[in-house]
VMD Tcl script that draws the C-alpha trace (Angstrom):
set ca {
  {-49.79 -69.90 11.88}
  {-48.18 -66.46 11.87}
  {-49.03 -64.11 14.73}
  {-48.32 -60.40 14.86}
  {-47.65 -58.02 17.73}
  {-46.11 -54.62 18.41}
  {-42.35 -54.98 18.86}
  {-40.76 -54.68 22.28}
  {-37.05 -53.93 22.82}
  {-36.06 -57.59 22.52}
  {-38.07 -57.95 19.32}
  {-36.43 -54.85 17.90}
  {-32.93 -56.28 18.43}
  {-34.02 -59.36 16.45}
  {-35.57 -57.12 13.82}
  {-32.29 -55.23 13.29}
  {-30.51 -58.56 12.79}
  {-33.11 -59.58 10.18}
  {-33.04 -56.16 8.56}
  {-29.25 -56.40 8.21}
  {-29.66 -59.64 6.23}
  {-32.64 -58.43 4.20}
  {-30.88 -55.25 3.03}
  {-27.14 -56.08 2.91}
  {-26.44 -53.11 0.64}
  {-27.09 -50.78 3.58}
  {-24.18 -52.40 5.46}
  {-25.97 -52.34 8.81}
  {-24.27 -54.52 11.46}
  {-26.68 -57.16 12.78}
  {-25.92 -56.10 16.37}
  {-26.42 -52.35 15.80}
  {-28.07 -50.69 18.87}
  {-31.57 -49.39 18.33}
  {-30.50 -45.79 18.98}
  {-27.99 -46.00 16.12}
  {-30.52 -47.73 13.87}
  {-33.03 -44.96 14.52}
  {-30.44 -42.39 13.46}
  {-29.77 -43.84 9.99}
  {-30.59 -41.14 7.40}
  {-33.49 -42.13 5.18}
  {-34.78 -44.75 7.62}
  {-35.32 -42.62 10.69}
  {-37.52 -39.75 9.50}
  {-40.82 -41.28 10.58}
  {-39.68 -43.70 13.29}
  {-40.62 -41.52 16.25}
  {-44.04 -40.48 14.93}
  {-47.09 -41.59 16.96}
  {-48.58 -42.68 13.63}
  {-45.73 -45.18 13.07}
  {-45.92 -48.75 14.41}
  {-43.37 -51.59 14.28}
  {-44.86 -55.09 14.21}
  {-43.12 -58.44 14.49}
  {-44.24 -61.64 12.76}
  {-44.00 -64.69 15.04}
  {-44.19 -68.43 14.38}
  {-43.91 -71.09 17.08}
  {-42.91 -68.48 19.65}
  {-40.09 -67.09 17.51}
  {-39.93 -63.81 15.62}
  {-39.35 -64.50 11.92}
  {-40.07 -61.13 10.32}
  {-41.04 -57.54 10.89}
  {-42.38 -54.36 9.33}
  {-43.22 -50.72 9.94}
  {-46.80 -49.47 9.44}
  {-47.80 -45.84 8.89}
  {-51.12 -44.09 9.45}
  {-51.34 -41.36 6.81}
  {-53.79 -38.71 5.69}
  {-53.67 -38.45 1.90}
  {-55.21 -36.11 -0.64}
  {-57.04 -38.28 -3.19}
  {-58.63 -36.21 -5.91}
  {-60.60 -33.54 -3.98}
  {-60.84 -35.33 -0.62}
  {-58.52 -36.02 2.29}
  {-58.78 -39.67 3.28}
  {-57.00 -42.03 5.70}
  {-54.38 -44.24 4.08}
  {-52.01 -46.93 5.34}
  {-48.39 -47.47 4.44}
  {-45.98 -50.36 4.97}
  {-42.20 -50.17 4.84}
  {-38.89 -51.84 5.74}
  {-40.28 -55.37 5.59}
  {-37.69 -57.88 6.75}
  {-37.78 -61.68 6.87}
  {-35.24 -63.85 8.69}
  {-32.85 -65.37 6.13}
  {-33.45 -68.78 7.73}
  {-37.17 -68.49 6.94}
  {-37.13 -67.24 3.34}
  {-39.57 -68.88 0.90}
  {-41.94 -69.78 3.74}
  {-44.61 -67.23 2.68}
  {-43.85 -64.95 5.63}
  {-43.83 -61.88 3.37}
  {-47.27 -62.89 2.09}
  {-48.52 -63.21 5.68}
  {-47.08 -59.79 6.48}
  {-48.93 -58.17 3.56}
  {-52.17 -59.92 4.47}
  {-51.83 -58.70 8.07}
  {-51.21 -55.20 6.68}
  {-54.52 -55.38 4.79}
  {-56.41 -56.73 7.80}
  {-54.93 -54.12 10.13}
  {-56.16 -51.23 8.01}
  {-59.45 -52.89 7.12}
  {-60.26 -52.95 10.83}
  {-59.53 -49.21 10.98}
  {-61.86 -48.50 8.03}
  {-58.89 -47.37 6.00}
  {-59.59 -48.31 2.40}
  {-56.39 -47.26 0.58}
  {-52.91 -48.59 1.30}
  {-49.55 -48.03 -0.36}
  {-45.89 -49.00 -0.39}
  {-42.60 -48.49 -2.18}
  {-41.85 -51.69 -4.04}
  {-38.49 -53.41 -3.86}
  {-39.96 -55.92 -6.36}
  {-42.73 -54.32 -8.49}
  {-43.73 -57.67 -10.00}
  {-44.21 -59.25 -6.55}
  {-46.48 -56.46 -5.33}
  {-48.37 -56.17 -8.63}
  {-49.38 -59.82 -8.14}
  {-50.61 -58.82 -4.67}
  {-52.94 -56.24 -6.17}
  {-50.86 -53.06 -5.93}
  {-51.12 -50.72 -8.92}
  {-48.41 -48.43 -10.17}
  {-48.37 -44.75 -9.33}
  {-46.51 -42.13 -11.36}
  {-42.89 -42.65 -12.33}
  {-40.19 -40.59 -10.69}
  {-38.14 -38.70 -13.27}
  {-34.54 -37.65 -12.75}
  {-33.34 -34.68 -14.80}
  {-29.72 -33.54 -14.81}
  {-29.80 -29.98 -16.13}
  {-26.66 -27.89 -16.59}
  {-27.10 -25.06 -14.07}
  {-26.64 -22.30 -16.66}
  {-29.43 -23.84 -18.78}
  {-32.03 -23.66 -16.01}
  {-34.46 -20.87 -17.09}
  {-33.44 -17.42 -15.88}
  {-36.35 -15.11 -15.13}
  {-36.39 -11.36 -14.59}
  {-35.90 -11.54 -10.83}
  {-35.17 -13.60 -7.74}
  {-35.75 -10.75 -5.29}
  {-38.22 -12.75 -3.18}
  {-35.90 -15.76 -2.70}
  {-34.51 -16.12 0.83}
  {-32.88 -18.82 2.92}
  {-35.55 -20.31 5.17}
  {-34.98 -21.19 8.81}
  {-36.91 -23.05 11.46}
  {-38.62 -19.75 12.24}
  {-40.36 -20.20 8.87}
  {-41.52 -23.72 9.63}
  {-45.22 -22.88 9.95}
  {-45.16 -20.74 6.79}
  {-43.52 -23.62 4.86}
  {-46.11 -26.06 6.19}
  {-48.92 -23.69 5.25}
  {-47.50 -23.45 1.72}
  {-47.27 -27.24 1.44}
  {-50.82 -27.71 2.75}
  {-52.25 -25.23 0.23}
  {-50.32 -26.96 -2.55}
  {-51.53 -30.36 -1.32}
  {-55.19 -29.32 -1.52}
  {-54.78 -28.50 -5.21}
  {-52.98 -31.69 -6.14}
  {-53.61 -35.44 -5.85}
  {-51.72 -38.07 -3.86}
  {-49.75 -35.93 -1.42}
  {-49.80 -36.80 2.27}
  {-49.83 -34.63 5.37}
  {-46.33 -33.73 6.50}
  {-45.40 -34.94 9.96}
  {-43.43 -32.89 12.46}
  {-40.34 -35.05 11.95}
  {-40.54 -34.70 8.15}
  {-40.87 -30.96 8.47}
  {-37.90 -30.75 10.85}
  {-35.75 -32.89 8.52}
  {-36.30 -30.41 5.69}
  {-34.41 -27.76 7.68}
  {-31.43 -30.06 8.20}
  {-30.47 -29.41 4.56}
  {-30.64 -26.49 2.17}
  {-34.07 -24.88 1.96}
  {-34.83 -21.65 0.10}
  {-38.20 -20.08 -0.50}
  {-40.17 -17.46 -2.37}
  {-41.39 -15.24 0.44}
  {-43.74 -12.26 0.40}
  {-44.14 -10.72 3.82}
  {-44.72 -13.57 6.25}
  {-46.08 -15.88 3.56}
  {-44.09 -18.56 1.73}
  {-45.53 -19.16 -1.75}
  {-42.95 -21.67 -2.92}
  {-39.82 -23.42 -1.72}
  {-37.14 -25.89 -2.70}
  {-35.26 -28.46 -0.63}
  {-31.90 -29.65 -1.91}
  {-28.48 -30.90 -0.91}
  {-25.03 -30.55 -2.39}
  {-23.41 -33.67 -3.87}
  {-19.93 -33.94 -5.37}
  {-19.97 -33.64 -9.16}
  {-16.59 -35.34 -9.43}
  {-14.88 -37.65 -6.96}
  {-11.50 -35.95 -7.31}
  {-12.71 -32.37 -6.90}
  {-14.10 -30.61 -3.85}
  {-15.09 -27.50 -5.82}
  {-17.34 -29.16 -8.40}
  {-20.79 -29.90 -7.01}
  {-24.35 -30.60 -8.09}
  {-27.58 -29.63 -6.39}
  {-29.78 -32.64 -5.64}
  {-33.36 -31.30 -5.51}
  {-35.90 -33.39 -3.61}
  {-38.76 -30.88 -3.34}
  {-39.82 -28.04 -5.61}
  {-43.16 -26.63 -4.44}
  {-44.72 -23.52 -5.96}
  {-48.15 -21.93 -5.80}
  {-47.70 -19.33 -8.54}
  {-45.78 -19.04 -11.83}
  {-43.82 -16.15 -10.28}
  {-42.66 -18.36 -7.41}
  {-41.50 -21.06 -9.83}
  {-39.72 -18.53 -12.03}
  {-37.76 -17.07 -9.12}
  {-36.85 -20.49 -7.72}
  {-35.50 -21.55 -11.12}
  {-33.66 -18.24 -11.46}
  {-32.09 -18.93 -8.08}
  {-30.70 -22.24 -9.39}
  {-29.47 -20.59 -12.59}
  {-27.56 -18.04 -10.51}
  {-25.55 -20.85 -8.89}
  {-23.89 -21.80 -12.20}
  {-20.49 -20.55 -11.03}
  {-20.55 -23.03 -8.14}
  {-22.78 -25.85 -9.37}
  {-22.31 -27.96 -12.47}
  {-25.81 -29.46 -12.67}
  {-29.16 -29.19 -10.98}
  {-30.57 -32.68 -10.45}
  {-34.34 -32.49 -10.28}
  {-36.52 -35.35 -9.06}
  {-40.10 -34.91 -10.19}
  {-43.25 -36.85 -11.07}
  {-44.36 -34.03 -13.36}
  {-44.67 -35.56 -16.84}
  {-44.45 -32.13 -18.50}
  {-41.35 -30.92 -16.64}
  {-39.08 -31.05 -19.70}
  {-41.08 -28.24 -21.34}
  {-39.49 -25.80 -18.90}
  {-36.09 -26.08 -20.52}
  {-34.65 -24.88 -23.81}
  {-32.40 -27.93 -23.66}
  {-33.70 -30.78 -21.46}
  {-31.04 -33.27 -22.58}
  {-28.96 -35.03 -19.98}
  {-25.22 -35.55 -20.30}
  {-25.42 -38.99 -21.93}
  {-25.93 -37.68 -25.50}
  {-27.83 -40.91 -26.17}
  {-30.24 -41.06 -29.09}
  {-33.33 -43.22 -28.80}
  {-35.13 -44.83 -31.75}
  {-33.64 -43.11 -33.79}
  {-33.79 -39.33 -33.30}
  {-35.02 -38.78 -29.75}
  {-32.54 -37.22 -27.36}
  {-32.35 -38.79 -23.90}
  {-33.61 -36.23 -21.42}
  {-34.04 -38.09 -18.14}
  {-34.07 -41.42 -16.40}
  {-37.25 -42.70 -14.77}
  {-38.35 -45.45 -12.41}
  {-41.46 -46.98 -10.89}
  {-41.74 -46.80 -7.11}
  {-44.86 -45.87 -5.17}
  {-47.72 -48.36 -5.56}
  {-51.33 -48.06 -4.40}
  {-53.99 -50.60 -3.45}
  {-57.69 -50.32 -2.70}
  {-58.68 -52.89 -0.05}
  {-62.36 -51.94 0.14}
  {-64.02 -50.75 -3.07}
  {-67.31 -49.65 -1.51}
  {-65.39 -47.94 1.29}
  {-63.16 -45.92 -1.03}
  {-66.17 -44.46 -2.84}
  {-67.64 -43.53 0.55}
  {-64.33 -41.81 1.36}
  {-64.75 -39.87 -1.89}
  {-68.44 -39.08 -1.37}
  {-67.85 -35.35 -1.93}
  {-65.61 -35.76 -4.98}
  {-67.04 -34.93 -8.39}
  {-66.35 -37.76 -10.83}
  {-66.43 -35.82 -14.08}
  {-70.01 -34.60 -13.71}
  {-71.31 -37.93 -15.03}
  {-74.76 -39.46 -14.44}
  {-75.30 -43.21 -14.89}
  {-75.35 -46.51 -12.96}
  {-72.16 -48.57 -12.88}
  {-71.56 -52.16 -11.86}
  {-67.89 -52.32 -10.94}
  {-66.50 -55.86 -10.75}
  {-63.08 -56.20 -9.10}
  {-60.87 -59.28 -9.21}
  {-59.03 -59.47 -5.87}
  {-57.46 -62.79 -4.91}
  {-55.95 -61.64 -1.59}
  {-58.86 -59.76 0.01}
  {-61.91 -62.03 -0.46}
  {-64.40 -59.42 0.76}
  {-63.13 -57.03 -1.92}
  {-63.48 -59.62 -4.69}
  {-66.76 -59.08 -6.52}
  {-69.16 -56.39 -7.68}
  {-70.23 -53.01 -6.33}
  {-73.13 -50.98 -7.72}
  {-72.35 -47.27 -7.87}
  {-74.78 -44.57 -8.94}
  {-73.24 -41.39 -10.30}
  {-75.48 -38.33 -10.20}
  {-73.88 -35.21 -11.72}
  {-70.52 -36.69 -10.73}
  {-71.37 -37.57 -7.12}
  {-70.98 -41.28 -6.36}
  {-73.22 -43.27 -4.04}
  {-72.78 -46.96 -3.27}
  {-75.92 -49.07 -3.57}
  {-76.82 -52.32 -1.83}
  {-77.84 -53.79 -5.19}
  {-80.28 -53.05 -7.98}
  {-80.03 -52.35 -11.68}
  {-77.16 -50.81 -13.62}
  {-76.46 -49.36 -17.05}
  {-73.03 -50.81 -17.71}
  {-70.53 -53.21 -16.09}
  {-66.78 -52.70 -15.90}
  {-64.46 -55.55 -14.88}
  {-60.77 -55.23 -14.00}
  {-58.10 -56.35 -11.56}
  {-57.75 -54.53 -8.25}
  {-54.21 -53.39 -9.15}
  {-55.41 -51.65 -12.31}
  {-58.47 -50.24 -10.54}
  {-56.19 -48.76 -7.86}
  {-54.06 -47.02 -10.51}
  {-57.23 -45.82 -12.27}
  {-58.74 -44.40 -9.10}
  {-55.53 -42.57 -8.20}
  {-55.33 -41.18 -11.72}
  {-51.98 -42.59 -12.83}
  {-53.66 -44.27 -15.83}
  {-56.84 -43.46 -17.76}
  {-59.75 -45.82 -18.34}
  {-59.39 -45.64 -22.12}
  {-55.78 -46.73 -21.79}
  {-56.74 -49.70 -19.59}
  {-59.44 -50.62 -22.08}
  {-57.12 -50.33 -25.07}
  {-54.51 -52.45 -23.28}
  {-57.12 -55.16 -22.65}
  {-56.83 -54.64 -18.88}
  {-60.47 -53.62 -18.43}
  {-63.66 -54.84 -20.07}
  {-66.93 -52.99 -20.64}
  {-70.32 -54.65 -21.13}
  {-71.51 -51.84 -23.40}
  {-68.90 -49.95 -25.43}
  {-71.30 -47.01 -25.87}
  {-70.41 -46.03 -22.29}
  {-66.65 -46.02 -22.89}
  {-66.30 -42.23 -23.11}
  {-68.57 -41.70 -20.09}
  {-66.56 -44.12 -17.95}
  {-63.34 -42.51 -19.13}
  {-64.57 -39.06 -18.10}
  {-65.75 -40.43 -14.74}
  {-62.25 -41.42 -13.65}
  {-60.18 -38.91 -15.62}
  {-58.21 -36.34 -13.61}
  {-55.68 -33.80 -14.83}
  {-53.96 -34.03 -11.45}
  {-51.80 -37.12 -11.68}
  {-50.83 -38.48 -8.25}
  {-47.71 -37.08 -6.60}
  {-45.87 -38.50 -3.61}
  {-43.15 -36.61 -1.72}
  {-43.28 -38.72 1.44}
  {-40.52 -41.29 1.84}
  {-41.44 -44.14 4.15}
}
mol new
graphics top color blue
foreach p $ca { graphics top sphere $p radius 0.5 }
foreach p [lrange $ca 0 end-1] q [lrange $ca 1 end] { graphics top cylinder $p $q radius 0.2 }
display resetview
């Protein structure tokens, strides 16, 4: 039997040893002190947050694995809901293939179930492994490498300024307003916000208000040259077209110093911004499509309580639809989530029923339902792929409209 408990200092030393073996590409010495481990860029941002918890997995009195859990607040459609995250899972090399990772994930589900948190998420090191555990794909991350001089140049960049820590609240206010009008973003923590100011951050500022900003770093464009650099953009937030235009004009104006602007975005339409969105590969795809970007799957979502997630979204309008739905979820890892839920939609407002009649039944796997609920795939697409079934095809359009959202889920939080 696997038991779990919050790590103490001795546990954490064991965890670092396990982590070193689980992620050898990071080249972390197995005896690295905790203080040094906590300072590793990319791993440390959320470590000190009160909403972050390290747990060890123990068998027969010995620690055999560990993980980091995160308590998040996430914008899902039009509501802010609690969400749980798991990261940096490590299993002792001597105990691989003993289903410890499976036990860790099941504990993760149980932990958040007890907190009445109905949505959980992770970044997948093996998408196939986590898809089998019921996690559905979010939006792909797209990487565009645009020649700096080809970034659109607008009429002005007069509102663009370098932002400092004195602007921290204004930047947070901008992010929070942007978050409320999107889907999938999570509240920024104090440590995340502070980390943004460790790099380059410029914003569109009117008076005391920030209406857009970008976070980026400089990376060498060529290993043998110290004067050729690229800008590696990790956040591009804008509330108005004017803010976006000036931020892009700012990047265009760096063409004498920067070779390329490397944008990372989950925006499917991003390539429409550019007169030439091609990357440097010059590859042609099947047969006359020019390669514009590379893309990858990463963030994955999972509903662990179907009735609970609709209660979380009690104020959300599901497409203005009115009908009675029987939603049948296949969930092999969370038995209490495996089965049917009756949901009445009245002018788009969902209410969970204890039972009773229904107009139509939909059946699908929890992974696909999670992607559908988040908005990264439409119901018609799931139906056409054979990943969802409908008892009465006359309701297909109505069900599609129920779950359709123009705001595809975004995630800017690395954990």
